[in-house]
N, C-alpha and C positions, 0 to 999 in steps of 0.2 A: 628378504629385506630386513635390515637391522631395525631394532626398536627405535633408535635415534633417528633413522631415516623416516620412519613412519611418523614420528613425533613432529619432525620438521615439515613433512608433507601436510599433516593436519593443520599445523600452524599457518602454513602458506595458504591453504584452502580457506581457513577462517578469515584471514586478512583479505583475501580476494572477495569473499562473500560480504565482508563489511564494506569494502569500497564499492561493490556493486549495489548494495542497498543504499548507500549515500547518494550515488548518482541517480538512482531511481526516485528517491525522495525529491531530488531537484527536478526531475522530469515530470513527476506526478503520475506515473503509470503504475500505481500500486496493484491494481488487479492483474495486469499482465505479468508483473514480477512475481506476485504471489502464485499465480498459476505455474510459472516457469520453475520456481523453487519447489513447489509441491510435486511437480512432475519429477524433478531431480531427486526428491526424497523417495518417491515411489521406485525410481530406477536404481537407487543406491543399494549396495550390497552389504554395507557395514552399518551397524546400529548407531554409532556415533555420527556418521555422515548423515544418516536419516534425521537424527535429532537436530543437527546443525541446520540442514535445509529447512526443516519444519519450523525451527525457531525463527529464522529470518522471514520465512513465509508468513508466520503469524504476525510479525511486526507490521508487515504490509497490509494484512487483513484488518488489523486494528486501525491503522491509519485510514484505510478506505472506509471502514465503518464510521469513523468519526466524521469524515467528509460527507458521507451519505446522511448521517443524522443532522448535520448542519444544513445540508441542502434541503432536507424535508422541512426543517424549521423555516428556512427562507421561502420555500414554496408556499407554506401555510400563510406567511406574512403577505406574499404576493397575492394570494387568493383573497385574504381579508381586505387588503387595501384596494384591490381591483374592484371588489364588490361594493366598496364604499365610494368608489369613484376617485380615489387618490392615485391618479395615474403615475406621477413621478415616484411615489413611494413603492408602488407595486412593481414598477419597472426596475428600480434599484434592488428590491428584494429578489426579483427574478434573475437579475444579473449576478447577484451574490450566489444564488443557488447554482447557476451555470458554472461559476468559478469552482465551487465545491465539487460538482459532478465531474468536471474535467480533472480535478486533482485526484478524485477517487478512482478514476479510470485506470 
């Protein structure tokens, strides 16, 4: 295989990974995509391919982590308001937590 062919193949793979990551952000399945990309990194036989898969997997891990942090904050609010008898505020906080947990998924 010529160097230019490998170069174009790498570019095509990077573009495909970028489009895949954008669609996953829209779907909200960060954990599933992170696991899929990490598995692809484990199975790759080229250092650059491993790095590319790992880099995109890391972006999904960070996004999932941010959603989990927000969900924990919302759950704390739901607990606090629930104990004070603020049913509407507790319910709203729990709904926001659920939204973040689904996005992290």
